[in-house]
C-alpha positions in Angstrom: -55.6 49.4 -19.0 -52.8 52.0 -18.6 -54.7 53.8 -15.9 -54.9 50.7 -13.7 -52.1 50.8 -11.0 -50.1 47.7 -10.2 -49.9 44.1 -11.4 -47.8 45.0 -14.4 -47.0 41.4 -15.4 -50.7 40.5 -15.3 -51.5 43.4 -17.5 -48.8 42.4 -20.0 -50.1 38.8 -20.2 -53.7 40.2 -20.7 -52.5 42.5 -23.5 -50.8 39.6 -25.3 -53.9 37.4 -25.0 -56.2 40.2 -26.3 -54.0 41.1 -29.3 -53.6 37.5 -30.3 -57.3 36.7 -30.1 -58.2 39.8 -32.2 -55.6 38.8 -34.8 -57.1 35.3 -35.0 -60.7 36.6 -34.9 -61.4 34.4 -31.8 -62.5 34.9 -28.2 -59.9 35.7 -25.5 -59.1 32.6 -23.4 -61.2 32.2 -20.3 -59.6 33.7 -17.3 -59.7 33.1 -13.5 -58.8 35.9 -11.2 -58.2 34.7 -7.6 -57.1 36.5 -4.5 -58.3 38.6 -1.6 -61.4 40.7 -1.8 -60.6 44.3 -2.8 -57.4 43.6 -4.7 -58.6 44.7 -8.1 -60.1 41.7 -9.8 -63.3 43.5 -10.9 -61.3 46.6 -11.9 -59.1 44.5 -14.1 -62.0 42.7 -15.7 -63.7 45.9 -16.6 -60.4 47.4 -17.8 -59.9 44.3 -20.0 -63.3 44.7 -21.6 -62.6 48.4 -22.4 -59.1 47.7 -23.7 -60.5 45.0 -26.0 -63.6 47.0 -27.0 -65.9 44.1 -26.0 -69.3 43.9 -24.3 -69.0 43.3 -20.6 -71.9 41.4 -19.0 -71.8 40.8 -15.2 -73.7 37.6 -14.2 -74.5 36.2 -10.8 -73.0 32.8 -10.3 -75.9 31.8 -8.1 -78.3 32.0 -11.1 -76.5 29.2 -13.0 -78.7 26.4 -11.6 -79.7 24.5 -14.7 -79.7 24.3 -18.5 -82.4 26.9 -18.9 -80.6 29.4 -16.7 -77.3 28.9 -18.7 -79.2 29.3 -22.0 -80.8 32.6 -20.8 -77.4 34.0 -20.1 -75.9 32.7 -23.4 -78.8 34.2 -25.3 -77.4 37.6 -24.4 -74.1 37.1 -26.2 -73.1 39.2 -29.2 -74.0 37.4 -32.4 -72.7 39.8 -35.0 -70.4 38.2 -37.5 -71.9 34.7 -37.7 -74.1 33.0 -40.3 -77.1 30.8 -39.2 -74.8 27.8 -38.6 -72.4 29.7 -36.4 -69.7 30.1 -38.9 -67.6 33.3 -38.7 -68.3 35.4 -41.8 -66.8 38.7 -40.6 -65.1 40.2 -37.5 -66.7 38.9 -34.3 -67.0 40.6 -31.0 -67.1 38.0 -28.2 -68.9 39.1 -25.1 -67.1 38.9 -21.8 -69.2 37.3 -19.1 -68.0 38.3 -15.6 -68.8 36.1 -12.6 -67.8 37.7 -9.3 -67.3 35.1 -6.5 -67.6 32.4 -9.2 -67.0 29.7 -6.6 -70.6 30.1 -5.5 -71.8 28.7 -8.8 -73.8 25.4 -8.3 -72.0 22.3 -9.6 -74.7 21.7 -12.2 -74.1 25.2 -13.6 -70.3 24.5 -13.6 -70.9 21.3 -15.6 -73.2 22.9 -18.2 -71.2 26.1 -18.6 -68.0 24.2 -18.8 -69.1 22.4 -21.9 -70.1 25.6 -23.5 -66.7 27.2 -22.6 -64.8 24.4 -24.3 -66.9 23.5 -27.4 -69.1 26.7 -27.8 -72.1 24.5 -28.2 -74.8 22.9 -26.0 -77.0 19.8 -26.4 -80.4 20.6 -28.0 -82.2 17.6 -26.4 -82.3 15.8 -29.7 -79.9 13.0 -30.7 -76.7 14.3 -32.2 -78.1 17.8 -32.4 -76.6 20.9 -30.7 -77.2 24.6 -30.2 -74.2 26.6 -31.4 -73.1 29.4 -29.1 -71.3 32.6 -30.1 -67.7 32.7 -29.0 -67.4 34.3 -25.6 -64.9 34.7 -22.7 -65.6 34.0 -19.1 -63.7 35.9 -16.4 -64.3 34.4 -13.0 -63.2 36.3 -9.9 -62.9 34.3 -6.7 -61.6 34.4 -3.2 -61.6 30.6 -3.0 -60.9 28.8 -6.3 -60.5 25.6 -4.4 -64.3 25.5 -4.2 -64.5 25.1 -8.0 -64.7 21.6 -9.4 -61.5 20.5 -11.0 -63.0 20.0 -14.6 -64.5 23.5 -14.5 -61.3 25.1 -13.1 -59.3 23.6 -15.9 -61.4 25.4 -18.5 -59.7 28.6 -17.5 -56.6 28.7 -19.6 -55.3 31.9 -18.0 -55.2 32.2 -14.2 -53.9 35.2 -12.3 -53.3 35.6 -8.6 -54.2 39.0 -7.2 -52.0 39.5 -4.1 -51.9 42.5 -1.8 -50.2 45.7 -3.3 -46.8 47.0 -2.4 -46.2 50.4 -0.8 -45.4 52.4 -4.0 -48.6 51.1 -5.7 -50.7 51.8 -2.6 -49.3 55.3 -2.4 -50.2 55.9 -6.1 -53.7 54.5 -5.7 -54.5 56.6 -2.6 -53.1 59.8 -4.2 -55.0 59.1 -7.5 -58.4 58.7 -5.7 -57.6 61.6 -3.3 -57.1 63.9 -6.3 -60.4 62.6 -7.8 -62.4 63.4 -4.6 -60.7 66.7 -4.0 -58.9 65.5 -0.9 -55.6 67.3 -0.1 -53.4 65.2 2.2 -49.8 65.1 3.3 -47.4 62.3 2.5 -47.5 61.4 6.2 -51.2 61.1 6.0 -50.9 58.8 3.0 -48.5 56.6 5.0 -50.9 56.4 7.8 -53.6 55.2 5.4 -51.3 52.6 3.9 -50.2 51.3 7.3 -53.8 50.4 8.1 -55.0 49.3 4.6 -53.3 45.9 4.5 -52.2 46.3 0.9 -55.8 46.2 -0.2 -56.8 49.1 -2.6 -60.5 48.9 -1.8 -59.9 49.4 1.8 -57.5 52.2 1.2 -60.0 54.0 -1.0 -62.7 53.6 1.6 -60.4 55.0 4.3 -59.5 57.9 2.0 -63.2 58.7 1.6 -63.7 58.6 5.4 -60.7 60.9 5.8 -62.2 63.4 3.4 -65.4 63.4 5.4 -63.6 63.7 8.7 -61.4 66.6 7.4 -64.6 68.3 6.3 -66.1 67.8 9.7 -63.1 69.4 11.3 -63.3 72.2 8.7 -59.7 71.7 7.7 -58.5 71.9 4.1 -55.4 69.7 4.7 -55.6 66.2 6.0 -52.5 65.5 8.0 -51.3 62.3 9.7 -52.7 63.6 13.0 -56.1 64.0 11.4 -55.9 60.6 9.9 -54.9 59.0 13.2 -57.8 60.8 14.9 -60.2 59.5 12.3 -58.9 55.9 12.7 -59.3 56.2 16.5 -62.9 57.2 16.0 -63.4 54.2 13.7 -61.7 51.9 16.2 -59.0 50.9 13.8 -55.6 50.4 15.4 -52.1 51.0 14.1 -52.0 47.5 12.6 -55.3 48.0 10.8 -57.2 45.7 13.1 -60.9 46.5 13.3 -63.2 46.2 16.4 -64.6 42.8 15.4 -61.0 41.5 15.0 -59.9 42.9 18.3 -62.9 41.4 20.0 -61.9 38.0 18.7 -58.3 38.5 20.0 -59.5 39.6 23.4 -61.8 36.6 23.8 -58.9 34.3 23.0 -56.6 36.3 25.3 -58.9 35.7 28.2 -58.4 31.9 28.0 -55.3 29.7 27.5 -57.5 27.0 26.1 -58.4 26.6 22.4 -61.9 27.8 21.5 -64.0 26.1 18.9 -65.6 28.2 16.1 -69.2 27.6 17.4 -68.3 28.8 20.9 -66.4 31.7 19.6 -69.4 32.8 17.5 -71.6 32.6 20.6 -69.2 34.5 22.8 -68.6 37.3 20.3 -72.1 37.4 18.8 -70.6 37.0 15.3 -71.8 34.4 12.8 -69.5 31.4 12.3 -69.3 32.2 8.5 -68.3 35.8 9.2 -65.6 34.7 11.6 -64.2 32.0 9.4 -64.3 33.9 6.0 -64.0 37.6 7.0 -62.5 38.1 10.4 -60.0 35.2 10.8 -58.0 35.2 7.6 -56.2 38.5 8.3 -55.5 37.5 11.9 -54.0 34.2 10.8 -52.0 35.8 8.0 -50.5 38.2 10.5 -49.6 35.4 12.9 -51.9 36.6 15.6 -54.1 33.5 15.7 -53.8 29.9 14.6 -56.4 27.2 14.0 -55.8 23.9 15.7 -57.7 20.6 15.7 -59.3 21.7 19.0 -60.1 25.3 18.1 -58.6 28.8 17.7 -55.5 29.8 19.8 -54.0 33.2 20.3 -50.3 33.2 19.5 -47.5 34.9 21.4 -47.5 37.6 18.7 -51.2 38.2 19.2 -50.8 38.3 23.0 -48.0 40.8 22.8 -50.0 43.0 20.4 -52.9 43.2 22.7 -50.7 44.0 25.7 -48.6 46.6 23.8 -51.7 48.3 22.3 -53.4 48.6 25.7 -56.2 46.2 24.9 -55.3 43.9 27.8 -53.2 44.0 30.9 -50.1 41.9 31.3 -50.6 38.5 33.0 -48.4 36.6 35.3 -47.9 32.9 35.2 -48.8 32.2 38.8 -47.0 29.3 40.6 -48.6 27.2 43.3 -47.4 28.0 46.8 -47.6 26.2 50.1 -49.8 27.3 53.0 -46.8 28.4 55.0 -45.1 30.3 52.2 -44.0 33.8 53.3 -44.4 36.3 50.5 -42.0 39.2 50.3 
């Protein structure tokens, strides 16, 4: 895990958990990784499996619909080191089951899998008879852990929050991936990428790849800040990292002083309600550009000023009512 940049405290806690589980010949405690998309949850899960020298099995949470589906998954676990009754007779190697967007798992699946997570056994269908299950570890990644049932969420003994990355870590991440892809860029260019990447590594790496392609298109061996800004202009990404769909939402809200409901906003912008609510809006709200009210979405003063200062919209004047005989200067 040493080659993973950032989240040092999380890495230290994971190392402790792995070393302790190995020493006791047990499975690592189940872990829940929550946070924004692109902040390293999957990277950490894969890195953990490599660090612990354990099998890593990605599983779709949508597939966990009933007992048979759960059993099919658990049948893939590593069974080395057990006798026929499930007793540990030698060193075991508990499989890591990785569920990305685990909050999409059906409640029935959460109920069944939760029992296996706690007791490492499942009912066989016969009175007082159970199937034993090899020890395993579930790592669940989620952008919305509130969607998990409380009993299921409590099965995760270790929970880590993956927040956006700070400037030094983002700088190191971009430079690391730039070196891997053969992209030579100036420090100013790295800063330009960071300013528009929102502290999200996945976004920064995607932009670095686009910059490599754009520099190649311009036939330049050195990607400068000017080249990066030209690329972002072509992509429609502004200095705050706002993308065209986000700007479109802001401009619609700018055009009216009244709150706009989600359904109407979706119709006006030709974006799905789910995309607006879960993909576009969160960053706008976090940056204080938009607020949700009981009546709908409202553009804040910060959002209005950003649109005006960035040239997306002209300045407006709060027009007062005048009498018919009023003489204008």
